[in-house]
C-alpha positions in Angstrom: 2.7 0.0 14.9 1.8 3.3 13.0 2.5 1.6 9.7 0.1 -1.3 10.6 -2.7 1.4 11.6 -2.2 3.1 8.3 -3.1 -0.4 6.3 -5.9 -0.9 8.4 -7.4 2.5 7.6 -7.2 2.1 3.9 -8.3 -1.6 4.1 -11.5 -0.1 6.3 -12.3 2.6 3.9 -12.2 0.1 0.9 -14.4 -2.3 2.8 -17.2 0.1 3.8 -17.2 1.0 0.2 -17.5 -2.6 -0.9 -20.1 -3.9 1.7 -17.7 -5.9 3.6 -17.7 -6.7 7.3 -14.5 -6.4 9.2 -14.0 -8.0 12.5 -10.4 -8.0 14.5 -9.2 -11.2 15.8 -6.0 -12.1 17.8 -4.9 -8.8 19.1 -6.0 -7.2 15.9 -3.0 -9.2 14.1 -5.9 -10.8 11.7 -8.8 -9.1 10.3 -11.7 -11.6 9.3 -13.4 -10.0 6.1 -16.9 -11.2 5.5 -19.2 -10.6 2.4 -22.4 -12.9 1.9 -21.6 -16.3 2.6 -17.9 -15.8 2.0 -15.2 -15.3 4.5 -11.6 -14.2 3.9 -8.9 -13.2 6.2 -5.9 -10.7 6.2 -2.9 -11.3 8.3 -1.4 -7.6 9.1 -1.0 -6.7 5.3 -0.9 -10.1 3.6 -4.4 -11.2 2.0 -5.0 -14.8 1.6 -5.2 -14.7 -2.1 -1.9 -16.5 -2.4 -1.2 -20.3 -1.7 0.8 -21.1 1.3 3.8 -22.7 -0.8 4.1 -19.4 -3.0 3.8 -17.3 0.2 6.7 -19.1 1.8 8.7 -19.2 -1.1 8.1 -15.5 -1.5 9.3 -15.3 2.2 12.4 -16.8 1.6 15.1 -14.9 -0.5 17.4 -18.1 -0.9 14.3 -20.1 -1.9 13.0 -17.1 -4.6 16.6 -17.6 -5.9 16.4 -21.1 -6.2 13.0 -21.6 -7.8 13.9 -18.6 -10.3 17.2 -19.7 -11.3 15.7 -23.3 -12.1 13.3 -21.4 -14.4 16.3 -19.5 -15.9 15.1 -16.2 -14.8 17.7 -13.7 -14.2 17.9 -13.1 -10.7 20.7 -11.9 -8.5 23.2 -14.4 -6.9 22.5 -15.6 -3.6 24.2 -17.9 -1.3 22.7 -19.2 2.0 24.5 -19.6 5.7 22.4 -21.5 8.3 22.4 -20.3 12.0 24.5 -23.4 13.7 22.4 -23.1 16.9 19.0 -23.4 15.0 19.7 -25.3 11.5 22.7 -27.7 13.0 21.8 -30.1 10.3 22.2 -27.8 7.4 25.4 -25.5 8.4 28.3 -25.9 6.7 31.8 -23.7 7.5 32.4 -23.9 3.8 30.2 -20.9 3.4 33.6 -18.7 4.1 34.7 -19.9 0.7 32.0 -18.7 -1.1 31.8 -15.6 0.6 35.8 -15.0 -0.4 34.9 -15.8 -3.9 32.3 -13.3 -4.0 34.4 -10.8 -2.4 37.3 -11.7 -5.1 34.9 -11.0 -7.8 32.8 -8.2 -6.5 35.0 -6.2 -4.1 31.7 -6.0 -1.5 28.8 -8.3 -0.4 25.3 -7.8 0.9 24.6 -9.6 4.1 20.9 -10.2 5.0 18.2 -11.8 7.1 16.9 -14.4 4.8 13.3 -13.7 5.6 13.9 -9.9 6.4 12.0 -7.1 4.7 12.0 -3.5 4.3 15.7 -3.2 4.2 16.4 -4.2 7.7 18.8 -6.8 8.9 20.6 -5.8 5.5 24.4 -4.9 5.8 27.0 -4.0 3.2 30.7 -5.3 3.6 33.9 -5.4 1.9 36.0 -7.8 4.2 35.9 -11.0 5.1 36.1 -10.7 9.1 33.4 -8.1 8.6 31.2 -10.6 6.7 31.9 -12.9 9.6 31.1 -10.6 12.3 27.8 -9.6 10.7 26.7 -13.1 10.2 27.5 -13.9 13.8 25.8 -10.6 14.8 22.5 -11.7 12.9 22.4 -15.1 14.6 23.0 -14.3 18.0 21.5 -10.8 18.4 18.4 -10.9 15.7 18.4 -14.6 16.2 17.7 -15.4 12.3 17.7 -19.0 11.4 19.6 -18.1 7.9 21.2 -15.4 6.0 21.4 -14.8 2.4 24.9 -13.5 0.8 24.9 -11.5 -2.2 27.2 -9.8 -4.4 27.1 -5.9 -4.1 25.8 -4.6 -7.3 26.4 -0.6 -8.1 23.0 -0.4 -9.7 21.8 2.0 -11.9 17.8 2.0 -10.8 15.6 -0.1 -8.8 12.1 -0.6 -9.7 9.2 -2.1 -7.9 6.1 -3.6 -9.7 2.7 -4.5 -7.7 1.7 -7.5 -9.5 -1.9 -8.9 -9.3 -3.0 -12.3 -11.2 -1.1 -12.0 -14.2 -0.4 -8.3 -14.7 1.2 -5.3 -13.1 -1.0 -2.7 -11.5 1.8 -0.2 -10.8 5.2 0.3 -11.5 7.8 2.7 -9.7 11.3 3.4 -9.8 13.0 3.9 -6.3 15.7 6.4 -5.7 18.5 6.4 -3.0 18.1 8.8 0.1 19.6 12.1 -0.4 20.3 15.3 1.8 20.7 19.0 0.6 23.7 20.7 1.5 23.2 24.3 3.0 27.0 25.6 2.4 27.6 25.6 6.2 27.5 22.2 7.7 29.5 19.3 7.1 28.2 16.2 5.6 28.4 14.4 9.0 26.7 17.3 10.5 23.8 17.0 8.0 23.4 13.3 8.1 23.2 13.4 12.0 20.4 15.8 11.5 18.8 13.5 9.0 18.9 10.3 11.0 17.8 12.5 14.1 14.6 13.4 12.1 14.3 9.7 10.5 15.3 8.0 13.7 12.6 5.3 13.3 14.0 4.5 9.8 17.7 3.6 10.8 19.0 1.0 13.5 22.5 2.1 12.1 25.0 4.7 13.3 26.0 7.8 10.9 29.2 5.7 10.5 27.6 2.7 9.1 25.8 4.5 6.3 27.3 4.3 3.1 28.5 7.9 1.1 31.1 8.4 -1.7 32.8 11.6 -0.3 34.3 12.5 3.1 32.5 13.2 6.2 34.2 16.5 6.7 33.1 17.8 3.3 30.7 20.8 3.3 28.5 20.2 0.4 27.2 23.5 -1.5 23.8 25.1 -0.9 21.2 23.0 -2.8 23.8 20.0 -3.5 22.3 16.4 -3.5 24.5 14.1 -1.7 23.4 10.5 -1.6 23.6 9.2 1.8 22.6 5.5 1.6 23.3 2.7 -0.6 19.6 0.8 -0.1 16.4 1.9 -2.0 14.0 1.0 0.5 11.4 3.5 0.9 11.2 2.8 4.4 14.9 4.1 4.6 14.8 7.3 3.1 14.5 6.1 -0.7 11.8 8.2 -3.0 9.5 6.8 -5.4 8.8 7.9 -9.0 6.0 6.3 -10.7 6.3 5.1 -14.6 4.5 4.4 -17.2 3.7 0.4 -17.2 3.3 0.4 -21.3 6.5 2.3 -21.9 8.7 0.1 -19.7 7.8 -3.5 -21.2 10.9 -5.3 -20.3 10.9 -4.6 -16.4 7.1 -5.6 -16.5 7.2 -8.7 -18.3 10.3 -9.9 -16.2 8.2 -9.1 -13.1 5.2 -11.2 -14.6 7.3 -13.8 -15.5 9.2 -14.2 -12.0 5.8 -13.9 -10.0 4.2 -16.8 -12.2 7.3 -19.1 -11.8 6.7 -19.4 -7.9 3.0 -19.4 -8.5 1.8 -16.5 -6.5 -1.2 -14.2 -7.1 -0.4 -11.0 -5.5 2.9 -9.5 -4.8 5.4 -6.9 -5.1 8.4 -7.6 -7.4 11.7 -5.7 -7.0 13.8 -5.3 -10.4 17.1 -4.3 -10.6 19.0 -2.8 -13.3 22.7 -2.9 -13.3 25.0 0.0 -15.1 25.2 -2.0 -18.2 21.3 -1.9 -18.5 20.7 -5.6 -17.4 17.6 -6.2 -15.5 17.6 -8.9 -12.8 15.0 -9.8 -9.8 16.1 -9.1 -6.6 13.1 -10.5 -4.5 9.5 -11.1 -4.6 7.1 -10.3 -1.5 4.1 -11.9 -0.8 3.2 -9.4 2.0 2.6 -6.1 -0.2 3.2 -3.2 2.1 2.4 0.2 0.6 2.4 2.3 3.4 5.1 4.5 2.9 4.1 4.7 -0.7 0.7 5.6 0.1 1.9 8.7 2.5 4.6 10.4 0.4 3.4 9.8 -3.2 1.0 12.7 -4.5 -2.7 10.6 -4.5 -0.6 7.8 -3.2 -3.3 6.8 -0.7 -6.0 6.3 -3.5 -3.5 4.4 -5.9 -2.9 2.3 -2.7 -6.9 1.9 -2.1 -7.5 0.9 -5.6 -4.8 -1.8 -5.6 -6.1 -3.1 -2.7 -9.9 -3.1 -4.0 -8.8 -5.2 -6.9 -7.3 -8.0 -4.4 -10.7 -7.9 -2.7 -12.9 -8.2 -6.0 -10.3 -11.1 -7.0 -11.3 -12.9 -3.7 -15.0 -12.1 -3.3 
């Protein structure tokens, strides 16, 4: 709830400065925005600047993949598996064949709730039995209607573009979470300390977090150790703002992808593989910049100015 309140604080500041009246509805889930004779709504951190169809496409990872592939825009491969309890008409046990092929070709896969966000409901797996267990868990415990299965890519970098109406307003690189050694504690002990400190960001146990060195290893004082394979800021990743004009290939790909699904305001995630190839990872119509605004110098004001531009577009 803290993240939601932080978004409302940013929005409230902009509204006061722009002469926009706010009114909270539906247990504060909806914010009614009024200026003159114009009325708009924000549902949590999603503005009504996007069409319902583009919002639905962006909120569905496989749908985004399908549309971008149809437009011949590079995007990491997705397969979809439907929950037999909720989507019986679409369920096909042949999904196992597809997973076997992905594991055979790539060695590891990523399984995620098809409508998930923030790095949650996302798992990495290297075995067929493990993949089936994770999919069953997502269906039975998380009650998701479908999951997306992708090849695991050992990325060089991951980028996020904040897109508004044909241009990228902000570009930043995301780095995987790291911990610093102290020359005394083992990696497992350091990870336990880290997870306890960031307990709200982790729904996994220490043994589920990906590391490339033995847990018994004692990192040297000041040595950086990657303790995750996800780049999400909500799960310990760190951002670094990049110059938009100096990274036109990334920016142009993001713009092309956003235009392909017809969305006006979105965050577009771009992956860079070890060979330098770029591809779209996903598009989010709900642009959450809470973590960014908290951990980046001047991040609050950067976020505030982006939301101000959104409000200028709709009023």
